[in-house]
DSSP file (Angstrom, degrees, kcal/mol; ACC not computed):
  #  RESIDUE AA STRUCTURE BP1 BP2  ACC     N-H-->O    O-->H-N    N-H-->O    O-->H-N    TCO  KAPPA ALPHA  PHI   PSI    X-CA   Y-CA   Z-CA
    1    1 A M     >        0   0    0      0, 0.0     4,-2.2     0, 0.0     5,-0.2   0.000 360.0 360.0 360.0 -38.2    4.3   -7.3   -1.8
    2    2 A F  H  >  +     0   0    0      1,-0.2     4,-2.3     2,-0.2     3,-0.5   0.960 360.0  50.1 -54.2 -55.5    5.9  -10.2   -3.9
    3    3 A G  H  > S+     0   0    0      1,-0.3     4,-2.3     2,-0.2    -1,-0.2   0.860 109.2  52.1 -64.2 -29.4    2.4  -11.7   -4.7
    4    4 A L  H  > S+     0   0    0      2,-0.2     4,-2.0     1,-0.2    -1,-0.3   0.896 108.5  50.3 -75.2 -29.0    1.1   -8.2   -5.8
    5    5 A D  H  X S+     0   0    0     -4,-2.2     4,-2.6    -3,-0.5    -2,-0.2   0.883 109.5  52.4 -70.1 -33.0    4.1   -7.9   -8.2
    6    6 A T  H  X S+     0   0    0     -4,-2.3     4,-2.3     2,-0.2    -2,-0.2   0.880 109.8  45.9 -62.3 -41.4    3.3  -11.3   -9.6
    7    7 A A  H  X S+     0   0    0     -4,-2.3     4,-2.3    -5,-0.2    -2,-0.2   0.914 114.2  51.2 -73.0 -34.6   -0.4  -10.5  -10.3
    8    8 A I  H  X S+     0   0    0     -4,-2.0     4,-2.3     2,-0.2     5,-0.2   0.953 112.3  45.1 -60.5 -51.6    0.9   -7.2  -11.8
    9    9 A D  H  X S+     0   0    0     -4,-2.6     4,-2.6     1,-0.2     5,-0.2   0.906 110.4  55.9 -58.2 -44.6    3.4   -9.1  -14.0
   10   10 A S  H  X S+     0   0    0     -4,-2.3     4,-1.8     2,-0.2    -1,-0.2   0.941 109.3  44.5 -58.8 -52.1    0.7  -11.7  -14.9
   11   11 A I  H  X S+     0   0    0     -4,-2.3     4,-1.9     1,-0.2    -2,-0.2   0.931 115.3  48.2 -65.0 -45.5   -1.7   -9.0  -16.3
   12   12 A Q  H  X S+     0   0    0     -4,-2.3     4,-2.0     1,-0.2    -1,-0.2   0.839 108.1  53.0 -58.1 -39.1    0.9   -7.2  -18.2
   13   13 A T  H  X S+     0   0    0     -4,-2.6     4,-2.2    -5,-0.2    -1,-0.2   0.897 107.1  53.7 -68.1 -38.3    2.3  -10.3  -19.7
   14   14 A T  H  X S+     0   0    0     -4,-1.8     4,-2.1    -5,-0.2    -2,-0.2   0.904 108.5  51.0 -63.2 -41.1   -1.3  -11.1  -20.9
   15   15 A K  H  X S+     0   0    0     -4,-1.9     4,-2.3     2,-0.2    -1,-0.2   0.890 109.3  48.7 -50.5 -47.1   -1.3   -7.7  -22.5
   16   16 A K  H  X S+     0   0    0     -4,-2.0     4,-2.7     1,-0.2    -1,-0.2   0.801 108.6  53.0 -67.2 -35.8    1.9   -8.2  -24.2
   17   17 A M  H  X S+     0   0    0     -4,-2.2     4,-1.8     2,-0.2    -1,-0.2   0.869 107.4  53.6 -71.3 -35.6    0.6  -11.7  -25.5
   18   18 A W  H  X S+     0   0    0     -4,-2.1     4,-3.2     2,-0.2     5,-0.3   0.972 110.8  47.4 -52.0 -58.5   -2.6   -9.8  -27.0
   19   19 A V  H  X S+     0   0    0     -4,-2.3     4,-2.4     1,-0.3    -2,-0.2   0.922 110.9  49.1 -51.7 -49.7   -0.2   -7.4  -28.8
   20   20 A K  H  < S+     0   0    0     -4,-2.7    -1,-0.3     1,-0.2    -2,-0.2   0.881 117.2  43.8 -57.0 -39.7    1.9  -10.2  -30.1
   21   21 A T  H  < S+     0   0    0     -4,-1.8    -2,-0.2    -3,-0.2    -1,-0.2   0.936 127.4  22.4 -71.8 -54.4   -1.2  -12.0  -31.3
   22   22 A F  H  < S+     0   0    0     -4,-3.2     2,-0.6    -5,-0.1    -2,-0.2   0.504 104.7  74.6-104.9  -8.7   -3.2   -9.2  -32.9
   23   23 A V     <  +     0   0    0     -4,-2.4    -1,-0.1    -5,-0.3     6,-0.0  -0.928  44.5 170.4-111.2 113.3   -0.9   -6.4  -33.8
   24   24 A T        +     0   0    0     -2,-0.6     2,-0.6     5,-0.0    -1,-0.1   0.697  52.2  92.3-101.1 -17.8    1.1   -7.1  -36.9
   25   25 A N     >  -     0   0    0      1,-0.2     4,-2.8     2,-0.0     5,-0.2  -0.635  66.1-152.2 -72.0 117.0    2.7   -3.7  -37.5
   26   26 A E  H  > S+     0   0    0     -2,-0.6     4,-3.1     1,-0.2     5,-0.2   0.894  92.0  54.9 -50.3 -44.5    6.1   -3.8  -35.6
   27   27 A A  H  > S+     0   0    0      1,-0.2     4,-1.8     2,-0.2    -1,-0.2   0.907 113.5  39.7 -59.4 -42.2    6.1   -0.1  -35.0
   28   28 A I  H  > S+     0   0    0      2,-0.2     4,-2.1     1,-0.2    -1,-0.2   0.829 114.0  53.5 -78.7 -30.0    2.8   -0.1  -33.3
   29   29 A A  H  X S+     0   0    0     -4,-2.8     4,-2.1     2,-0.2    -2,-0.2   0.937 109.7  50.9 -65.7 -45.3    3.4   -3.4  -31.4
   30   30 A K  H  X S+     0   0    0     -4,-3.1     4,-2.4    -5,-0.2    -2,-0.2   0.904 111.8  45.7 -55.3 -48.1    6.6   -1.8  -30.1
   31   31 A A  H  X S+     0   0    0     -4,-1.8     4,-1.6     2,-0.2    -1,-0.2   0.870 112.3  51.5 -69.3 -38.0    4.9    1.3  -28.9
   32   32 A M  H  X S+     0   0    0     -4,-2.1     4,-2.3     2,-0.2    -2,-0.2   0.894 109.2  49.1 -56.2 -49.3    2.1   -0.7  -27.4
   33   33 A N  H  X S+     0   0    0     -4,-2.1     4,-2.4     2,-0.2    -2,-0.2   0.828 106.9  55.7 -66.2 -39.6    4.5   -2.8  -25.5
   34   34 A D  H  X S+     0   0    0     -4,-2.4     4,-1.7     2,-0.2    -1,-0.2   0.873 107.6  51.6 -59.1 -36.9    6.4    0.3  -24.2
   35   35 A F  H  X S+     0   0    0     -4,-1.6     4,-2.2     2,-0.2    -2,-0.2   0.878 106.5  51.5 -68.6 -40.0    3.2    1.5  -22.9
   36   36 A V  H  X S+     0   0    0     -4,-2.3     4,-2.5     2,-0.2    -2,-0.2   0.919 110.6  49.8 -61.1 -41.0    2.5   -1.7  -21.1
   37   37 A D  H  X S+     0   0    0     -4,-2.4     4,-2.3     1,-0.2    -2,-0.2   0.876 109.5  51.6 -59.8 -37.7    6.0   -1.6  -19.5
   38   38 A A  H  X S+     0   0    0     -4,-1.7     4,-2.4     2,-0.2    -1,-0.2   0.862 111.2  47.3 -60.7 -45.0    5.4    2.0  -18.5
   39   39 A Q  H  X S+     0   0    0     -4,-2.2     4,-2.8     1,-0.2     5,-0.3   0.894 110.9  52.7 -62.6 -41.1    2.1    0.9  -16.9
   40   40 A S  H  X S+     0   0    0     -4,-2.5     4,-2.2     2,-0.2     5,-0.3   0.935 110.3  45.8 -62.7 -49.0    3.8   -1.9  -15.2
   41   41 A D  H  X S+     0   0    0     -4,-2.3     4,-2.4     1,-0.2    -2,-0.2   0.930 115.5  47.5 -59.1 -43.9    6.5    0.3  -13.7
   42   42 A Y  H  X S+     0   0    0     -4,-2.4     4,-2.2     2,-0.2     5,-0.2   0.944 111.4  48.4 -65.0 -46.7    4.0    2.8  -12.5
   43   43 A T  H  X S+     0   0    0     -4,-2.8     4,-3.1     1,-0.2     3,-0.3   0.959 111.6  50.4 -61.4 -54.8    1.5    0.3  -10.9
   44   44 A K  H  X S+     0   0    0     -4,-2.2     4,-2.6    -5,-0.3    -1,-0.2   0.916 112.5  48.0 -52.8 -48.2    4.4   -1.5   -9.1
   45   45 A K  H  X S+     0   0    0     -4,-2.4     4,-2.3    -5,-0.3    -1,-0.2   0.882 114.4  46.3 -61.6 -35.1    5.6    1.9   -7.7
   46   46 A A  H  X S+     0   0    0     -4,-2.2     4,-2.6    -3,-0.3    -2,-0.2   0.901 111.5  48.7 -64.0 -51.2    2.1    2.8   -6.7
   47   47 A V  H  X S+     0   0    0     -4,-3.1     4,-2.6     2,-0.2     5,-0.2   0.931 112.9  51.6 -66.1 -43.3    1.3   -0.4   -5.1
   48   48 A K  H  X S+     0   0    0     -4,-2.6     4,-3.7    -5,-0.3     5,-0.2   0.953 109.2  47.1 -46.4 -57.8    4.7   -0.1   -3.2
   49   49 A T  H  X S+     0   0    0     -4,-2.3     4,-2.5     1,-0.2    -1,-0.2   0.909 112.3  50.7 -60.7 -41.6    4.1    3.3   -1.9
   50   50 A G  H  X S+     0   0    0     -4,-2.6     4,-2.6     2,-0.2     5,-0.2   0.965 113.2  47.1 -67.6 -45.0    0.4    2.2   -0.8
   51   51 A V  H  X S+     0   0    0     -4,-2.6     4,-2.3     1,-0.2    -2,-0.2   0.955 112.3  49.2 -52.7 -54.5    1.9   -0.9    1.1
   52   52 A D  H  X S+     0   0    0     -4,-3.7     4,-2.4     1,-0.2    -1,-0.2   0.885 112.6  47.1 -57.4 -42.6    4.5    1.2    2.6
   53   53 A T  H  X S+     0   0    0     -4,-2.5     4,-2.7    -5,-0.2    -1,-0.2   0.913 112.8  48.5 -61.5 -44.9    2.0    3.9    3.8
   54   54 A A  H  X S+     0   0    0     -4,-2.6     4,-1.8     1,-0.2    -2,-0.2   0.888 111.7  51.0 -68.8 -35.3   -0.4    1.3    5.2
   55   55 A T  H  X S+     0   0    0     -4,-2.3     4,-2.2    -5,-0.2    -1,-0.2   0.900 110.9  47.3 -69.2 -42.6    2.5   -0.4    7.1
   56   56 A T  H  X S+     0   0    0     -4,-2.4     4,-2.8     1,-0.2     5,-0.3   0.907 113.2  48.8 -72.7 -37.5    3.7    2.9    8.6
   57   57 A M  H  X S+     0   0    0     -4,-2.7     4,-1.9    -5,-0.2    -1,-0.2   0.876 110.9  50.4 -65.8 -30.0    0.1    3.8    9.7
   58   58 A T  H  X S+     0   0    0     -4,-1.8     4,-2.3    -5,-0.2    -2,-0.2   0.930 112.9  44.6 -66.3 -46.6   -0.4    0.5   11.2
   59   59 A E  H  X S+     0   0    0     -4,-2.2     4,-1.9     2,-0.2    -2,-0.2   0.944 115.5  49.2 -65.2 -47.3    3.0    0.7   13.2
   60   60 A E  H  X S+     0   0    0     -4,-2.8     4,-1.9     1,-0.2    -1,-0.2   0.927 112.2  47.6 -59.4 -46.3    2.2    4.3   14.3
   61   61 A T  H  X S+     0   0    0     -4,-1.9     4,-2.3    -5,-0.3    -1,-0.2   0.870 109.3  53.6 -59.6 -43.1   -1.3    3.3   15.4
   62   62 A A  H  X S+     0   0    0     -4,-2.3     4,-2.4     2,-0.2    -1,-0.2   0.886 107.4  51.2 -61.7 -40.7    0.1    0.4   17.3
   63   63 A K  H  X S+     0   0    0     -4,-1.9     4,-2.4     2,-0.2    -2,-0.2   0.869 109.8  50.7 -62.2 -41.4    2.6    2.7   19.2
   64   64 A I  H  X S+     0   0    0     -4,-1.9     4,-2.0     2,-0.2    -1,-0.2   0.881 108.3  50.2 -66.1 -39.2   -0.3    5.0   20.2
   65   65 A V  H  X S+     0   0    0     -4,-2.3     4,-2.1     2,-0.2    -2,-0.2   0.922 112.5  50.0 -68.2 -40.5   -2.5    2.2   21.5
   66   66 A Q  H  X S+     0   0    0     -4,-2.4     4,-0.9     1,-0.2    -2,-0.2   0.956 109.9  50.5 -57.2 -47.2    0.6    1.0   23.6
   67   67 A K  H >< S+     0   0    0     -4,-2.4     3,-0.5     1,-0.2     4,-0.3   0.891 112.1  43.5 -57.6 -45.6    1.1    4.3   24.9
   68   68 A F  H >< S+     0   0    0     -4,-2.0     3,-0.6     1,-0.2    -1,-0.2   0.731 107.8  61.7 -75.7 -25.5   -2.5    4.8   26.0
   69   69 A S  H 3< S+     0   0    0     -4,-2.1    -1,-0.2     1,-0.2    -2,-0.2   0.716  98.3  58.9 -69.5 -19.2   -2.6    1.2   27.5
   70   70 A K  T << S+     0   0    0     -4,-0.9    -1,-0.2    -3,-0.5    -2,-0.2   0.662  81.5 105.4 -86.5 -17.7    0.2    2.2   29.9
   71   71 A I  S <  S-     0   0    0     -3,-0.6     2,-1.4    -4,-0.3     3,-0.1  -0.413  70.4-134.8 -67.5 134.7   -1.9    5.1   31.4
   72   72 A D    >>  -     0   0    0      1,-0.2     4,-1.4    -2,-0.1     3,-1.1  -0.696  23.4-177.8 -90.4  84.0   -3.2    4.3   35.0
   73   73 A Y  H 3> S+     0   0    0     -2,-1.4     4,-1.8     1,-0.3    -1,-0.2   0.758  76.2  65.7 -66.6 -19.0   -6.7    5.5   34.6
   74   74 A S  H 3> S+     0   0    0      2,-0.2     4,-2.4     1,-0.2    -1,-0.3   0.866 101.2  48.7 -60.6 -41.4   -7.4    4.7   38.3
   75   75 A K  H <> S+     0   0    0     -3,-1.1     4,-2.3     1,-0.2    -2,-0.2   0.890 110.1  51.6 -70.2 -35.0   -4.9    7.4   39.4
   76   76 A I  H  X S+     0   0    0     -4,-1.4     4,-2.1     2,-0.2    -2,-0.2   0.866 112.3  46.1 -70.8 -36.7   -6.5   10.0   37.0
   77   77 A L  H  X S+     0   0    0     -4,-1.8     4,-3.2     2,-0.2     5,-0.2   0.918 112.7  50.1 -73.5 -36.3  -10.0    9.2   38.5
   78   78 A D  H  X S+     0   0    0     -4,-2.4     4,-2.4     2,-0.2     5,-0.2   0.912 113.2  46.0 -66.5 -39.2   -8.7    9.4   42.0
   79   79 A T  H  X S+     0   0    0     -4,-2.3     4,-2.0     2,-0.2    -1,-0.2   0.894 114.6  49.3 -66.4 -39.2   -7.0   12.8   41.3
   80   80 A F  H  X S+     0   0    0     -4,-2.1     4,-2.3     2,-0.2    -2,-0.2   0.969 112.8  44.5 -63.6 -51.1  -10.2   13.9   39.6
   81   81 A T  H  X S+     0   0    0     -4,-3.2     4,-1.3     1,-0.2    -2,-0.2   0.879 113.2  51.9 -65.5 -34.8  -12.5   12.8   42.5
   82   82 A T  H  X S+     0   0    0     -4,-2.4     4,-0.7    -5,-0.2    -1,-0.2   0.879 109.6  48.9 -67.6 -36.7  -10.1   14.3   45.1
   83   83 A A  H  < S+     0   0    0     -4,-2.0     3,-0.4    -5,-0.2    -2,-0.2   0.874 110.5  51.4 -69.4 -33.6  -10.0   17.7   43.3
   84   84 A T  H  < S+     0   0    0     -4,-2.3    -1,-0.2     1,-0.2    -2,-0.2   0.721 102.1  59.0 -72.2 -20.1  -13.8   17.8   43.0
   85   85 A K  H  <        0   0    0     -4,-1.3    -1,-0.2     1,-0.2    -2,-0.2   0.692 360.0 360.0 -77.3 -16.0  -14.4   17.1   46.8
   86   86 A K     <        0   0    0     -4,-0.7    -1,-0.2    -3,-0.4    -2,-0.1   0.422 360.0 360.0 -75.2 360.0  -12.4   20.2   47.7
């Protein structure tokens, strides 16, 4: 997560540097920088939510796989073959 935040900050800093370099009107520059800050906040929250979702899905999938790996399929097969012989 830290690496993603760093990448987001890097991109947003570049945008702010562009505004500082090319926008001379202070009111417009402030509005643009406020927009960049809002983008940054939104993007960080969206990335965090995505990472949290992927982590939860991975953990729950691992639990299901562990559960199914504990099933004794040979007993199930024996029960099935015994039932079909009757």
